[in-house]
BALONU-707475 format. One record per residue (C-alpha): x, y, z; residue in one letter. Coordinates in nm, 4 decimals, padded with zeros to 6 digits. Each point is the difference from the previous one (the first is absolute). Last residue first. Example, Ala and Ser with C-alpha at 12.3 -4.5 7.8 and 13.67 -1.06 7.14 Angstrom:
> c1;c2;c3;type
> 01.3670;-00.1060;00.7140;S
> -00.1370;-00.3440;00.0660;A
//
This chain:
> c1;c2;c3;type
> 11.9508;05.7109;08.4577;L
> -00.2433;-00.2721;-00.1033;V
> -00.3330;00.1287;-00.1258;I
> -00.2793;-00.2112;00.1487;A
> 00.0181;00.2067;00.3154;P
> -00.1624;00.2784;-00.2044;S
> 00.0664;00.3655;-00.0782;P
> 00.3778;-00.0261;00.0405;A
> 00.2528;00.1341;00.2487;T
> 00.3720;00.0527;00.0113;L
> 00.2509;00.1382;00.2513;L
> 00.3578;00.1144;-00.0493;R
> 00.1767;00.1201;00.3146;L
> 00.2316;00.2887;-00.0698;Y
> 00.3665;00.0700;00.0735;Q
> 00.1619;00.3288;-00.0965;K
> 00.3180;00.0521;-00.2049;G
> -00.1773;00.1365;-00.3049;Q
> -00.2388;-00.2936;-00.0002;L
> 00.0744;-00.3276;00.1792;S
> -00.2548;-00.2808;00.0013;V
> -00.1363;-00.2195;00.2773;Q
> -00.2108;-00.3135;-00.0094;G
> -00.3473;-00.1095;-00.1053;K
> -00.2167;00.1394;00.2786;E
> -00.3729;-00.0508;-00.0399;Q
> -00.2535;00.2733;-00.0767;F
> -00.3591;-00.0617;00.1072;G
> -00.1184;00.3550;00.0709;L
> 00.0514;-00.0526;00.3731;R
> 00.3605;-00.0944;-00.0806;R
> 00.0409;00.3224;-00.1943;C
> -00.1424;00.2015;00.2903;L
> 00.2415;-00.1493;00.2520;H
> 00.2922;00.0571;-00.2346;L
> -00.1031;00.3620;-00.0488;S
> -00.0156;00.0624;00.3750;A
> 00.3247;-00.1861;00.0667;E
> 00.2178;00.2035;-00.2341;N
> 00.3224;-00.1460;00.1462;E
> 00.0155;-00.2713;-00.2668;P
> -00.0270;00.2592;-00.2835;R
> -00.2914;-00.0967;-00.2237;V
> -00.0147;-00.1107;-00.3627;L
> -00.3504;-00.0915;-00.1129;V
> -00.1035;-00.2461;-00.2669;Q
> -00.3152;-00.0719;-00.1986;V
> -00.1015;-00.3244;-00.1708;R
> -00.2637;-00.0972;-00.2563;V
> -00.0854;00.3509;-00.1187;F
> -00.3201;00.0243;-00.2041;K
> -00.0005;00.3830;-00.0104;L
> -00.3712;00.0239;00.0779;T
> -00.0728;-00.2877;00.2393;E
> 00.3345;-00.0805;00.1613;W
> 00.1535;00.3480;00.0004;G
> -00.3285;00.1647;00.0973;Y
> -00.0235;-00.2399;00.2948;K
> 00.3568;00.0962;00.0915;L
> -00.0955;00.3691;-00.0074;V
> -00.3068;-00.0654;00.2171;A
> 00.2011;-00.1899;00.2604;R
> 00.2659;00.2713;-00.0120;C
> -00.2523;00.2778;00.0613;V
> -00.1645;-00.1510;00.3069;E
> 00.3326;-00.1226;00.1388;E
> 00.1614;00.3415;-00.0337;A
> -00.3046;00.1877;00.1325;Y
> -00.0295;-00.2037;00.3192;G
> 00.0098;00.2982;00.2377;R
> 00.3538;-00.0415;00.1308;R
> 00.1282;00.2506;-00.2589;Q
> -00.2016;00.2972;-00.1220;W
> 00.2115;00.2807;00.1485;P
> 00.3179;-00.1926;-00.1028;V
> -00.0756;-00.0015;-00.3725;G
> -00.0898;-00.3337;-00.1555;I
> 00.2512;-00.1671;-00.2293;I
> -00.0410;-00.2902;-00.2384;F
> 00.1831;-00.2128;-00.2544;G
> -00.0993;-00.3312;-00.1523;L
> 00.2492;-00.1454;-00.2443;E
> -00.0826;-00.1556;-00.3351;P
> 00.1633;-00.3412;-00.0444;E
> 00.2636;-00.0662;-00.2651;D
> 00.2936;00.1454;00.1905;Y
> 00.3364;00.1323;-00.1225;G
> -00.1096;00.3627;-00.0305;E
> -00.2903;00.0742;00.2331;R
> -00.3492;00.0154;-00.1470;Y
> -00.2448;00.2286;00.1748;A
> -00.3328;-00.0364;00.1782;F
> -00.2211;00.2218;00.2120;G
> -00.0241;00.2121;00.3119;A
> 00.0481;00.3618;00.1016;R
> -00.0870;00.2100;00.3025;G
> -00.2444;00.2254;00.1834;I
> -00.1128;00.2433;-00.2700;V
> -00.2885;00.1862;00.1614;Q
> -00.3607;-00.0135;-00.1245;G
> -00.1177;00.0218;00.3611;S
> -00.2540;-00.2834;00.0094;E
> 00.1403;-00.1874;-00.2992;K
> 00.3561;-00.0285;00.1298;E
> 00.2147;00.0053;-00.3109;L
> 00.2580;-00.2518;-00.1208;V
> 00.2114;00.0857;-00.3060;T
> 00.1159;-00.2701;-00.2405;W
> 00.3139;-00.2016;-00.0725;V
> -00.0317;-00.1618;-00.3409;G
> -00.2705;-00.1327;-00.2275;F
> -00.1151;00.0468;-00.3589;E
> 00.3356;-00.1426;-00.1161;L
> 00.0672;00.2427;-00.2874;F
> -00.2126;00.3048;00.0843;S
> 00.0604;-00.0317;00.3750;Y
> 00.3736;-00.0542;-00.0430;V
> 00.1324;00.2253;-00.2773;K
> -00.2423;00.2916;-00.0117;E
> -00.1140;00.0056;00.3624;I
> 00.3550;-00.0680;00.1218;Y
> 00.1320;00.2824;-00.2181;E
> -00.2389;00.2454;00.1638;R
> 00.0856;-00.1420;00.3443;I
> 00.3741;00.0452;-00.0623;Y
> -00.0681;00.3583;-00.1089;Q
> -00.1826;00.0598;00.3276;K
> 00.2900;-00.1488;00.1956;E
> 00.2512;00.2183;-00.1805;Q
> -00.2202;00.3041;00.0669;E
> 00.0007;-00.0899;00.3688;R
> 00.3810;00.0047;00.0266;D
> 00.1673;-00.2413;00.2431;P
> -00.1479;-00.2946;-00.1928;Y
> -00.2080;-00.2254;00.2227;L
> 00.1449;-00.2407;00.2558;D
> 00.0597;-00.3731;-00.0435;E
> -00.1443;-00.2230;00.2695;M
> 00.0745;-00.1417;00.3424;Y
> 00.0855;00.3039;00.2103;K
> -00.1746;00.2314;-00.2464;T
> -00.3377;-00.0336;00.1709;V
> 00.1149;00.0168;00.3633;A
> 00.2079;00.3054;-00.0898;P
> -00.3239;00.1979;-00.0564;D
> 00.0411;00.2360;-00.2972;S
> -00.1227;-00.2784;-00.2302;Y
> -00.3657;00.0698;00.0794;I
> 00.0287;00.3772;-00.0429;R
> 00.2008;-00.0478;-00.3184;Y
> -00.2657;-00.2384;-00.1330;F
> -00.2727;00.2581;00.0647;A
> 00.1889;00.2533;-00.2146;D
> 00.0396;-00.2631;-00.2729;V
> -00.3675;-00.0844;-00.0375;D
> -00.0550;00.2786;-00.2563;E
> 00.2385;-00.1806;-00.2359;P
> -00.2639;-00.2749;-00.0251;T
> -00.0020;-00.3543;00.1374;T
> -00.2479;-00.2566;-00.1237;E
> -00.2859;-00.0787;00.2348;R
> -00.0644;-00.1879;00.3231;V
> -00.2946;00.1264;00.2032;L
> -00.0186;-00.0809;00.3690;C
> -00.2372;-00.0641;00.2900;R
> -00.2104;-00.3015;-00.0975;E
> 00.2267;-00.0822;-00.2901;T
> -00.0026;00.1508;-00.3449;E
> 00.1818;-00.1006;-00.3150;L
> 00.2090;00.1163;-00.2953;I
> -00.1376;00.3430;-00.0841;R
> 00.1971;00.0971;-00.3080;W
> 00.1562;00.3450;00.0134;P
> -00.1261;00.2724;-00.2360;L
> 00.2380;00.1165;-00.2718;G
> -00.2683;00.0271;-00.2666;K
> 00.1328;-00.2861;-00.2108;Q
> 00.0298;-00.2420;00.2899;R
> -00.3324;00.1062;00.1503;R
> -00.1955;-00.0555;-00.3214;Y
> 00.1416;-00.3488;-00.0514;V
> -00.0683;-00.0750;00.3677;R
> -00.3602;00.1175;-00.0256;E
> -00.0637;-00.2044;-00.3141;A
> 00.1391;-00.3097;00.1741;F
> -00.2151;00.0537;00.3094;D
> -00.3110;00.0488;-00.2177;P
> 00.0605;-00.3361;-00.1725;E
> -00.0127;00.0484;-00.3743;L
> -00.2545;-00.2053;-00.1921;N
> -00.0579;00.2034;-00.3162;W
> 00.3698;00.0718;-00.0598;P
> 00.0753;-00.3613;-00.0955;D
> 00.3483;-00.0319;-00.1530;E
> 00.1727;00.2250;00.2526;V
> 00.2939;00.2401;-00.0002;A
> 00.1915;00.1945;00.2658;Y
> 00.3365;00.1760;00.0152;L
> 00.0004;00.1880;-00.3294;F
> 00.3186;00.0974;-00.1844;Q
> 00.0242;-00.3373;-00.1770;S
> -00.3358;00.0482;-00.1729;F
> 00.1398;-00.0157;-00.3540;D
> -00.2656;-00.1096;-00.2492;Q
> 00.0291;-00.3273;-00.1942;D
> -00.2201;-00.1895;00.2470;R
> -00.2870;00.2380;-00.0726;N
> -00.2597;-00.2146;-00.1801;G
> 00.0566;-00.3164;00.2007;E
> -00.0952;00.1700;00.3255;H
> 00.1571;00.2112;00.2755;L
> -00.1972;00.2677;00.1859;Y
> 00.2482;00.2423;00.1554;I
> -00.0771;00.1800;00.3264;L
> 00.0630;00.3733;00.0234;V
> -00.0010;00.2524;00.2855;A
> -00.0211;00.3518;-00.1414;E
> 00.2726;00.2638;00.0176;G
> -00.0836;00.1617;-00.3325;R
> 00.3170;-00.1536;-00.1467;E
> -00.1341;-00.3362;00.1209;R
> -00.3215;00.0484;-00.1934;L
> 00.1901;00.0910;-00.3167;R
> 00.2206;-00.3071;00.0392;Q
> -00.2987;-00.2294;00.0473;A
> -00.1654;00.1435;-00.3100;A
> 00.3135;-00.0678;-00.2033;A
> 00.0328;-00.3534;00.1384;A
> -00.3609;-00.0957;-00.0735;D
> -00.1762;-00.2681;00.2057;D
> -00.1385;00.2392;00.2585;T
> -00.1164;00.0008;00.3615;V
> -00.0063;00.3306;00.1881;Y
> -00.0093;-00.0076;00.3804;L
> -00.1997;00.2817;00.1585;V
> 00.0273;00.1638;00.3435;P
> -00.2027;00.3217;-00.0333;E
> 00.2471;00.2845;00.0174;E
> 00.2675;00.1533;00.2215;E
> -00.0100;-00.2851;00.2498;A
> 00.0615;00.1069;00.3608;T
> -00.3557;-00.0652;00.1191;M
> -00.0106;-00.3320;-00.1838;A
> 00.3026;-00.1214;00.1961;D
> -00.1582;00.0703;00.3413;D
> -00.3387;-00.1290;-00.1146;E
> 00.1212;-00.3389;-00.1178;P
> 00.0263;-00.0220;-00.3789;L
> -00.2446;-00.1480;-00.2520;S
> 00.1291;00.0003;-00.3548;V
> -00.2379;00.0935;-00.2814;R
> 00.0985;-00.1948;-00.3090;I
> 00.0218;00.1854;-00.3302;R
> 00.0027;-00.1891;-00.3312;D
> 00.1813;00.0219;-00.3312;L
> 00.0242;-00.2619;-00.2759;Y
> 00.1463;00.0830;-00.3396;S
> -00.1898;-00.0368;-00.3238;M
//
């Protein structure tokens, strides 16, 4: 007899209000049942055990061997991923950091329209639909695979998108790279440091990073000052696409030698 259970997922009020139905995660150990549930648009978690190892669950993202002791945060994230809801990564005193959605793109264009923002970083696609498609692919190929990436930063009080922060891997480097941008209207208010400290803490404690790098243009004094305050130490210069960058590294403990 196959196993089937329903787990009620608890969502924050703003997400629950937009949900089309009661947020439920289905747990099953039967591939055919799982496929039928998915075709209905349900969120599915696979229960693996000795009796179903011969079944093909390769099309399903998440599986567990002990469905009776699921952490609520894990169940919520499984539900969110399959329902197209962004993961909430962390909160600070004034900000919420969550996964990016295509709906964030219009706010990004407002932020990146200031020349002070694009002076030191790559601009967005010239066409907004291209950028939205890039975000859709990023969700599928980066968030779903790595379970981290560059996220969206919102000001909790206003609910406005005020920037981006997170981690990415750069070709040719082993260390994940911290990236961040706060829109000009919210600069000089401590948001960048507040968010970056929390993101680094998430990197050490949740993602288990042992070192993180940043690449900063030498003339970008504001970013260099912040990186040094965050504990980054300069390790030389590198050249990328004809531009010079300072490479800085940090680690979660002085015991780890850079």
